C-alpha positions as CSV (number, residue, x, y, z in Angstrom):
1,M,14.4,-2.4,-4.9
2,P,10.9,-3.4,-6.0
3,T,8.7,-5.4,-3.6
4,S,5.8,-7.7,-4.2
5,K,4.1,-6.3,-1.1
6,R,1.9,-3.2,-1.1
7,R,3.1,-0.4,1.1
8,L,0.6,1.3,3.4
9,N,1.2,4.4,5.5
10,V,-0.7,4.3,8.8
11,T,-0.7,6.9,11.5
12,I,-1.0,5.5,15.0
13,P,-1.1,7.2,18.4
14,K,2.1,7.3,20.5
15,T,0.8,4.8,23.0
16,M,0.0,2.3,20.3
17,D,3.5,2.9,18.7
18,A,5.1,2.2,22.1
19,I,3.3,-1.0,22.5
20,L,3.9,-2.1,19.0
21,T,7.6,-1.4,19.3
22,R,7.8,-3.3,22.6
23,V,6.0,-6.3,21.2
24,A,8.1,-6.3,18.0
25,R,11.3,-6.1,20.1
26,R,10.1,-8.9,22.3
27,D,9.5,-11.1,19.3
28,N,12.7,-10.0,17.7
29,V,11.0,-8.9,14.4
30,P,10.8,-5.5,12.7
31,T,8.0,-3.2,13.8
32,A,6.4,-3.3,10.3
33,T,6.4,-7.1,10.3
34,K,4.7,-7.2,13.7
35,A,2.1,-4.6,12.5
36,A,1.4,-6.6,9.4
37,E,1.0,-9.8,11.5
38,L,-1.4,-8.1,13.9
39,L,-3.4,-6.6,11.1
40,G,-3.7,-10.1,9.6
41,L,-5.1,-11.4,12.9
42,A,-7.5,-8.6,13.1
43,L,-8.8,-9.3,9.6
44,E,-9.3,-13.0,10.5
45,I,-11.4,-11.9,13.5
46,E,-13.5,-9.6,11.2
47,E,-13.9,-12.5,8.7
48,D,-15.1,-14.8,11.6
49,A,-17.6,-12.2,12.6
50,A,-18.9,-11.9,9.0
51,W,-19.3,-15.7,8.8
52,S,-21.0,-15.8,12.1
53,L,-23.5,-13.1,11.0
54,L,-24.3,-15.1,7.8
55,T,-24.8,-18.4,9.6
56,N,-27.0,-16.7,12.2
57,T,-29.4,-15.5,9.5
58,R,-29.5,-19.0,7.9
59,D,-29.9,-21.0,11.1
60,T,-33.7,-20.9,11.6
61,K,-36.3,-23.5,12.6
62,K,-37.2,-24.1,9.0
63,T,-33.6,-24.9,8.0
64,R,-33.0,-28.1,6.1
65,F,-29.8,-29.9,6.9
66,V,-27.8,-31.7,4.2
67,S,-25.5,-34.6,5.0
68,H,-21.8,-34.0,4.6
69,K,-21.6,-36.6,1.9
70,K,-24.3,-34.9,-0.2
71,A,-22.8,-31.5,0.3
72,W,-19.4,-32.6,-1.1
73,L,-20.5,-34.6,-4.1
């Protein structure tokens, strides 16, 4: 049966597998579903870090601020 989701093989240590299995069982979801959910959260954290780095380079004493109204015209 074809799926719209991409499959990815990941090798994890036994300790991580045990924790992942326990958390998936706790939440009553398949292990792969829990792994995908946790990977999504990790990617959001990475994205936040990238945005933070970008804003830190732009936030200087010479920065000119634009009003919200002007920015969204």
